[in-house]
C-alpha positions in Angstrom: -31.1 -5.7 -13.4 -27.5 -7.2 -13.7 -26.9 -5.9 -17.3 -27.6 -2.0 -16.2 -25.4 -2.5 -13.3 -22.6 -4.4 -15.0 -22.6 -1.8 -17.8 -22.7 1.1 -15.6 -19.9 -0.1 -13.4 -17.6 -0.8 -16.3 -17.9 2.5 -18.3 -17.8 4.6 -14.7 -14.5 2.1 -14.0 -12.9 3.1 -17.2 -13.3 6.6 -16.6 -11.8 6.4 -13.4 -9.0 4.6 -14.3 -8.5 5.7 -17.8 -5.2 7.5 -16.9 -4.0 4.4 -14.8 -4.7 2.1 -18.3 -2.9 4.3 -19.8 0.6 4.2 -18.0 0.4 0.2 -17.9 2.5 -2.0 -20.5 -1.1 -3.4 -21.9 -3.8 -1.9 -24.0 -7.6 -1.3 -22.4 -8.7 -4.5 -24.8 -6.3 -6.7 -22.1 -8.6 -5.2 -19.2 -11.7 -5.6 -21.0 -10.9 -9.3 -21.8 -9.8 -9.9 -18.1 -13.4 -8.2 -17.2 -15.1 -10.6 -19.6 -13.8 -13.5 -18.3 -14.4 -12.7 -14.5 -18.1 -11.3 -15.1 -18.6 -14.7 -17.1 -19.5 -18.3 -16.1 -15.8 -18.7 -15.3 -16.3 -16.6 -11.8 -19.4 -14.5 -11.3 -21.5 -15.7 -14.1 -23.3 -12.2 -14.6 -23.0 -12.7 -18.1 -23.6 -15.2 -20.0 -23.5 -15.7 -24.2 -24.0 -18.8 -26.5 -22.2 -18.2 -29.5 -24.3 -20.7 -31.3 -27.8 -19.7 -30.0 -26.7 -16.0 -30.0 -24.9 -16.2 -33.6 -27.4 -13.9 -35.0 -27.1 -10.7 -32.1 -23.3 -11.1 -32.4 -23.1 -11.2 -35.7 -25.1 -7.8 -36.2 -23.3 -6.0 -33.1 -19.6 -6.9 -34.4 -20.6 -6.0 -37.5 -21.8 -2.3 -36.5 -18.6 -2.2 -35.2 -16.4 -3.1 -37.7 -18.0 -0.8 -39.9 -17.8 2.2 -37.4 -13.6 1.4 -37.3 -13.6 0.7 -40.8 -15.0 3.9 -41.6 -12.8 5.4 -38.9 -9.7 4.1 -40.3 -10.2 5.7 -43.9 -10.9 9.0 -42.1 -7.4 9.1 -40.8 -5.7 8.3 -44.3 -4.9 11.6 -45.8 -3.6 10.2 -48.9 -4.1 10.9 -52.5 -5.9 7.6 -54.1 -3.1 7.4 -56.7 -0.1 8.1 -53.6 2.3 5.5 -53.7 1.9 5.2 -49.9 -1.0 2.8 -51.1 1.2 0.1 -52.3 2.4 -1.1 -49.4 -1.2 -1.6 -47.7 -2.4 -3.0 -50.7 0.1 -5.9 -51.1 -0.8 -6.5 -47.5 -4.4 -6.8 -48.2 -4.3 -8.8 -51.3 -0.9 -11.0 -51.1 -0.2 -11.2 -47.6 -3.8 -11.6 -47.1 -4.6 -14.5 -49.5 -1.2 -16.4 -48.3 -2.4 -16.4 -44.7 -6.0 -17.7 -45.6 -4.1 -20.6 -48.0 -1.6 -21.5 -45.2 -4.5 -21.9 -42.4 -6.6 -23.8 -44.7 -3.7 -26.1 -45.7 -3.1 -26.7 -42.3 -6.3 -27.0 -40.9 -6.9 -30.0 -43.6 -3.7 -31.9 -43.1 -3.2 -31.5 -39.7 -6.5 -30.7 -37.7 -8.7 -32.9 -40.0 -11.2 -30.1 -41.0 -12.7 -30.5 -44.5 -11.4 -28.3 -47.0 -14.2 -26.0 -46.7 -14.1 -25.8 -43.0 -10.3 -25.1 -43.5 -10.8 -22.2 -45.8 -13.2 -20.6 -43.5 -11.1 -20.7 -40.8 -8.3 -19.3 -42.6 -10.4 -16.4 -43.9 -11.6 -15.8 -40.5 -8.3 -15.8 -39.0 -6.3 -13.8 -41.7 -7.7 -10.4 -41.6 -6.1 -7.7 -39.1 -8.6 -6.4 -36.9 -9.7 -2.5 -37.2 -11.4 -2.4 -33.9 -8.5 -3.1 -31.4 -5.5 -2.2 -33.7 -6.1 1.5 -32.4 -3.0 1.5 -30.3 -0.8 0.9 -34.1 -2.7 3.1 -36.4 -2.0 6.2 -36.9 -3.7 8.7 -34.5 -4.6 11.6 -37.0 -4.7 12.8 -40.2 -1.5 14.6 -39.9 0.5 11.1 -38.6 3.1 10.8 -41.0 4.4 7.7 -39.5 5.1 4.7 -42.3 4.4 1.7 -40.1 1.2 2.9 -38.3 -0.1 4.2 -41.9 0.6 1.0 -43.6 -1.1 -1.1 -40.4 -4.1 1.3 -40.6 -4.5 1.0 -44.1 -4.2 -3.0 -44.2 -6.6 -3.1 -41.4 -8.9 -1.0 -43.5 -8.6 -3.0 -46.6 -8.7 -6.8 -45.6 -11.8 -6.9 -43.5 -13.2 -6.9 -47.0 -11.3 -8.7 -49.2 -11.0 -11.6 -47.0 -14.9 -11.8 -47.5 -14.4 -13.3 -50.9 -12.7 -16.2 -49.2 -15.1 -16.7 -46.9 -17.8 -17.1 -49.4 -15.8 -19.6 -51.1 -15.1 -21.7 -48.1 -18.9 -21.4 -47.6 -19.6 -22.1 -51.1 -17.3 -25.5 -50.8 -19.3 -27.0 -47.7 -22.4 -26.0 -49.9 -23.5 -22.8 -48.1 -22.9 -20.4 -50.8 -23.6 -20.5 -54.3 -20.5 -20.2 -56.0 -21.9 -20.9 -59.9 -20.8 -23.4 -62.6 -17.0 -23.5 -62.5 -16.8 -20.9 -59.7 -18.0 -18.0 -62.2 -20.6 -16.4 -60.1 -17.9 -16.4 -57.3 -15.2 -15.0 -59.5 -17.2 -12.2 -60.9 -20.0 -11.6 -58.0 -18.1 -12.0 -55.0 -14.6 -11.0 -56.0 -14.5 -8.4 -59.2 -17.9 -6.9 -58.5 -17.7 -7.1 -54.5 -14.3 -5.3 -54.1 -14.5 -2.7 -57.3 -18.5 -2.1 -56.8 -17.6 -1.7 -52.8 -14.9 0.8 -53.2 -17.1 2.8 -55.9 -20.4 2.7 -53.7 -18.5 3.7 -50.8 -16.1 6.7 -52.0 -19.2 7.8 -54.3 -21.9 8.1 -51.6 -19.5 9.7 -49.4 -18.2 12.6 -51.6 -21.8 13.0 -52.9 -23.3 13.4 -49.1 -20.0 15.3 -47.9 -20.4 17.6 -50.9 -23.3 18.6 -50.0 -23.1 19.0 -46.2 -20.1 21.6 -47.1 -22.6 23.2 -49.8 -25.6 23.9 -47.1 -23.1 24.7 -44.7 -21.0 27.2 -46.7 -24.0 28.9 -48.6 -26.9 28.9 -46.0 -25.1 28.5 -42.7 -27.5 25.3 -41.8 -26.8 21.7 -41.3 -24.4 22.5 -38.1 -24.3 20.0 -35.6 -25.2 16.9 -34.9 -22.1 15.5 -36.5 -22.1 12.1 -34.9 -25.6 11.8 -36.5 -23.7 12.7 -39.8 -20.9 10.3 -39.1 -23.5 7.7 -38.3 -25.2 8.3 -41.5 -22.7 8.6 -44.0 -21.5 5.0 -43.1 -24.9 3.5 -43.0 -26.2 4.8 -46.4 -22.7 3.8 -48.0 -22.5 0.4 -46.2 -26.2 0.0 -47.2 -26.1 1.2 -50.7 -23.3 -1.5 -50.8 -25.3 -4.1 -49.5 -28.0 -3.2 -52.1 -26.2 -4.0 -55.2 -24.3 -7.3 -53.7 -21.1 -5.4 -52.9 -18.7 -5.7 -50.2 -20.0 -3.5 -47.5 -16.8 -3.4 -45.5 -14.7 -1.7 -48.1 -17.3 0.7 -48.6 -17.1 1.6 -45.5 -13.5 2.3 -45.7 -13.5 3.9 -49.1 -16.3 6.4 -47.7 -14.0 7.4 -44.6 -11.2 7.7 -47.6 -13.4 9.9 -49.4 -14.6 12.1 -46.6 -10.7 13.0 -46.2 -10.0 13.0 -49.8 -12.9 16.0 -49.9 -10.8 17.6 -47.1 -7.4 17.3 -49.1 -8.8 18.7 -52.2 -10.0 22.0 -50.6 -7.0 22.3 -47.9 -4.3 21.3 -49.9 -1.0 20.5 -48.5 -1.6 21.8 -45.2 0.4 19.2 -42.8 -1.9 19.9 -40.1 -5.5 20.7 -41.1 -7.7 19.4 -38.5 -5.5 20.7 -35.7 -5.6 24.4 -37.1 -9.3 24.4 -37.6 -11.0 26.5 -34.9 -13.2 24.7 -32.7 -16.1 26.9 -32.3 -19.2 26.6 -34.6 -18.6 29.0 -36.9 -15.7 26.8 -38.3 -18.6 24.6 -39.6 -19.7 27.0 -42.3 -16.7 28.9 -42.9 -15.4 28.7 -46.6 -11.9 28.0 -45.5 -11.9 26.0 -42.6 -15.4 24.2 -42.9 -13.8 20.9 -44.8 -11.2 20.3 -42.2 -13.9 21.0 -39.3 -16.1 18.5 -40.9 -13.6 15.6 -41.3 -12.2 16.2 -37.6 -15.7 16.1 -36.0 -16.9 13.1 -38.0 -13.5 11.6 -36.8 -13.7 12.6 -33.1 -17.6 11.4 -32.8 -16.8 8.3 -34.5 -13.8 7.3 -32.2 -16.3 7.5 -29.3 -18.3 4.9 -30.7 -15.6 2.6 -31.0 -14.4 2.7 -27.7 -17.6 1.9 -26.6 -17.8 -0.7 -29.3 -14.4 -2.4 -28.0 -15.4 -2.4 -24.9 -18.6 -4.2 -24.9 -17.3 -6.8 -27.4 -14.3 -7.6 -25.6 -15.9 -8.3 -22.9 -18.2 -10.6 -24.6 -15.4 -12.4 -26.2 -14.1 -12.8 -22.6 -17.2 -14.3 -21.2 -17.6 -16.8 -24.5 -14.3 -18.1 -23.4 -16.1 -20.0 -20.7 -18.5 -21.6 -23.0 -16.8 -22.5 -26.3 -14.8 -25.8 -26.2 -11.3 -24.9 -27.3 -9.4 -28.0 -29.0 -6.2 -28.4 -27.0 -4.6 -30.7 -29.8 -5.2 -27.4 -32.3 -3.8 -24.6 -30.0 -0.3 -25.2 -31.7 -2.3 -23.2 -34.9 -2.3 -20.0 -32.7 1.3 -19.6 -31.9 2.1 -20.9 -35.6 -0.1 -18.0 -36.9 1.5 -15.5 -35.2 5.2 -16.4 -35.4 5.4 -18.4 -38.6 2.5 -17.8 -41.3 1.9 -14.2 -40.6 5.4 -13.1 -40.9 6.4 -15.3 -43.9 3.1 -14.2 -45.8 4.3 -10.3 -44.9 7.9 -11.1 -46.3 6.7 -12.3 -49.4 4.3 -9.8 -50.0 6.4 -7.1 -49.4 9.5 -8.3 -51.6 10.8 -5.6 -53.8 9.5 -2.6 -51.5 11.8 -0.3 -49.8 9.9 -0.8 -46.3 13.0 -0.7 -43.4 13.8 -3.8 -41.9 12.4 -3.2 -38.5 8.9 -1.6 -40.1 8.6 -4.6 -41.7 8.8 -7.1 -38.7 6.9 -4.9 -37.0 4.1 -5.2 -39.3 4.6 -9.3 -39.4 4.4 -9.0 -35.2 1.0 -6.9 -35.4 -1.0 -8.8 -37.5 -4.2 -8.3 -34.6 -7.0 -10.9 -34.3 -9.7 -9.7 -32.9 -13.8 -8.1 -33.6 -13.5 -8.7 -37.3 -13.0 -12.3 -36.6 -15.7 -12.4 -34.5 -18.0 -11.4 -37.1 -17.0 -13.4 -40.0 -17.1 -16.4 -37.2 -20.9 -15.5 -36.6 -21.4 -14.8 -39.8 -20.5 -18.9 -41.2 -22.4 -19.9 -38.1 -25.4 -18.0 -39.3 -24.6 -18.9 -42.9 -24.9 -22.6 -42.3 -21.6 -23.8 -40.5 -22.3 -26.6 -37.8 -21.5 -29.6 -36.1 -18.3 -30.8 -34.8 -16.2 -28.5 -37.4 -18.0 -25.5 -36.3 -17.0 -26.1 -32.6 -13.8 -26.6 -33.6 -13.6 -23.4 -35.6 -14.9 -21.5 -32.9 -12.8 -22.7 -30.1 -9.6 -22.1 -32.5 -10.8 -18.8 -33.3 -11.6 -17.3 -29.9 -8.4 -18.6 -28.7 -6.5 -16.8 -31.6 -8.6 -13.9 -30.6 -7.9 -13.6 -26.7 -4.3 -14.6 -27.2 -4.0 -11.9 -29.8 -5.6 -9.1 -27.5 -3.3 -10.4 -24.7 0.4 -11.0 -26.4 -0.4 -7.9 -28.9 -1.6 -6.0 -26.3 1.3 -6.2 -23.9 3.8 -6.2 -26.7 2.7 -3.0 -28.4 4.2 -0.3 -25.6 7.6 -1.4 -25.5 8.2 -2.4 -29.2 6.6 0.9 -30.7 8.9 2.6 -27.9 11.8 0.5 -29.2 10.8 1.2 -33.1 10.3 5.5 -32.1 14.1 5.0 -30.5 15.4 3.7 -33.7 13.4 5.9 -36.0 14.8 9.3 -34.2 18.4 7.8 -34.0 18.4 7.1 -38.0 17.0 10.4 -38.8 19.6 12.3 -36.4 22.6 10.5 -38.3 20.6 11.0 -42.0 20.4 15.0 -40.4 24.1 14.6 -39.8 25.0 13.1 -42.9 22.9 15.6 -45.0 24.8 18.6 -42.7 28.1 17.5 -43.8 27.6 17.0 -46.9 26.4 20.5 -47.2 
């Protein structure tokens, strides 16, 4: 009974205060976290979750949330596969992420007394930025041309997958995952095939399904409606197929979203606002000219509904978990070091030689949001066999980092993005004035 009441009150409450929350200098996730702490063992004790006993349930719930968010992130990116706009996200997802994992692993091993395998798992859990909680700094629609939002969206879409091989490596050093002789299996299967195969499977599945749906709609005016089923169906088949052939399913989910958007881009061309200009009526779904944009928009809208529900439920769970996990006070210094030192230095190193503006680099460094993806990796590691005091220490640090990220990034996002927009507008005005003078 309590669960029904809790869920109902939360959902209705967010509808009633949704406009008010939008006016606050904080993201909704901050409110969800506070609600979770309130309904958890610290206060009302209506929601009691045990991270270790309930690890399997948490793994599946967070897995579904991350997969849907990755698919949505891909759908928002209207970039051709060979566009130079991918260069910075790739550097962030591979370079900055690997540097962050290495730095956290060294700190965990040298300063916290963790074994190197456990420290590497900790680094791999904390390194990827989160696609679920980063909606405030991600692109809002396919024609959003803001470089900062695009880079953060693409990074979050990629690095939740590229972190997985390092999780495997850490678990392998603990004897919980097969690395093969001299790491051959890990480097070939988990890294090379896992990354390349995941991207290939996701893109192929989504392209085939998307093209088939468009063909049926245009030719026979069937397969119209139930776009929420289509969204879940595409991402589920892409993710399941990727796992079936032992590739990285997270990358497949992201690639599936990018592929669906790529179908629309190829058919609609360089129209700067394709989704916005497609009619809303059902006839647009079967119209030769509007069908691709209609499908992309419908899939994204339905996917975002699922994302919002998942965000609310899982951040509330994080708030409740804080009361049941022992946070090692002697290790809390690692959280500000991650946000203020490791992430900025890793981003700076990864972006050497690029033309990203200074303000954009700084904001990319700051908005390395940790959230549901990290909770998934934590639950996955526990399910894989991470146990004992090391597991409790890792869990405490990870949950502290997630909670801190929700609060500090959630509170800072509105003023920092407002500052960014003002500076960008001034720079554009100056550039326009210079152009007129030169003309």
